[in-house]
N, C-alpha and C positions, 0 to 999 in steps of 0.2 A: 560414432554415435552422435545424433543430434538431440536437441531439446525435445523434439517431437517424439523421439524414441525413449527418452529418459524422464523419469518422474522427479522433478525438482520439488522438494517439499521440506518445509521447516515447521516443526511444531514447537510452540513456545508456551511457557506457563504465563499466567496473567500477572506478571510481575514486571515493572518497568525496567528492571535490570536486563531482561531478556532482549530488549531492543538492541543491545550491543551485538547480538548475533546476526543482525540483518546484513551488516557489511560483509561478513564472511560468506553468507548465503549468496549474495550478489557477486562476490569475488569468484566463488566456485562456478557460477554460471558464466562469468566473464572469461574464464579459462577456455570455454568452448565457443563463445559468441563474441565477436568483435563489437564492443560497445564503446562508442566515442565518449571521451571524458565528460563533455557537457551533459550528455544523456545519462551517463553513469551517475553524475551528481543529482540529476532530476529524479532518477529512479530511487536513489537512497533517501532523498527528502520525502518523496511520495510514500515509500514503504514505511519509513519511520513514522510519518503522520498517521498512516492507516493502522499500523500496529498499536501505536499509542491510543488511538480512538477505540480500537478493539479491546484493549486492556482496561482502559479507564471507563469508557461509556458503555461498551457492550458487555464485557464480563464483570465490570465493577470490581476489579481486583480479586475476584473469587479464586482461591487457590485450587479449586477443583475444575475450573474451566480453562480451556486451551484456546490459543490463537493459531491458526494454520495458514501459512503462506505457501502458495504454489506458483510455479512458473512454467510457461509453455512458449515456444517460439514457432512461428509459422511464417515462411517467406521472410519478409523484412519487418515483421512485427513481433515484438516480445511482450507477452501478457503476464501480469502478476495478479494473483487473487489473494486477498486477505479476508479471513472469515473468523468470526467469534461465535460464542455460544450464547450470546445475549438475545434480547427480544427485538433488536433492531431499533430504528428511529425514523422519524419523518424527514427523509433526506430531500424532499421536494420543497420544504418550507424553512430553510435555514436563513438566519439573519445575514444580511450582506455585511461582511467585515470592513468594507470600504466606505460604508455609510457613515456620515459624521458622528452619529450617536454611538457607533461601535469602534471607531478608530482607536480609542485609548484602552479598550478592553484587552486583557492579556490572553484571552482564549477565543476560540471561534474562527480560527483561520486555517485549520487543517484541511478541511474539505475544499476550501477556496484554493489553497496551494496545490492540492492534488489535481484540481480541474485545470489550473493554469499550467502546470508542469508536465502533465501527461497529454497524450494525443486523443485519449478516449477514456471516459470514466463512467462506470455503470454500477448501480447498486442492485442487489438481489436479496432474496430472503428477508424482505421487510427492512433492509438496511443492515443486516448482520453480515453481509458479504459485499465486498467491493472489488471490482475488476478494473485494472488500469492497464492501458496498452500504450506502447511506445514504438514509434516508427524508427527503424534503424536505417540511417542514411550512410551507407558505406562510401568512402571516397576512393 
């Protein structure tokens, strides 16, 4: 059975402790898909950033709201989606974390990291859903 045939889904409470479940979710997928170590690390960083943003900014730690992670593989691309139940955000006008005035700020780098570490990043539902794609280069 491939990821195309299987629904990989993880539903998390809006509690930062749930972020620890991401690694097990990706490990489960890695059992079926050969993911190179460097790509595996990039996926973990991106999903951790996405889920943290969903919990903190999207769901605002609401105990009644969930974060849903899904995964799909097609050909040599593995796609992850993180969705929250919040109102979304203006993802087109984020401050540049590399600008001199933002360098010393302790927040504001998650979306930048996701853009740098994934091969494709797209927001939907007004920013409440993010899709990240990773190209798998098998050797």
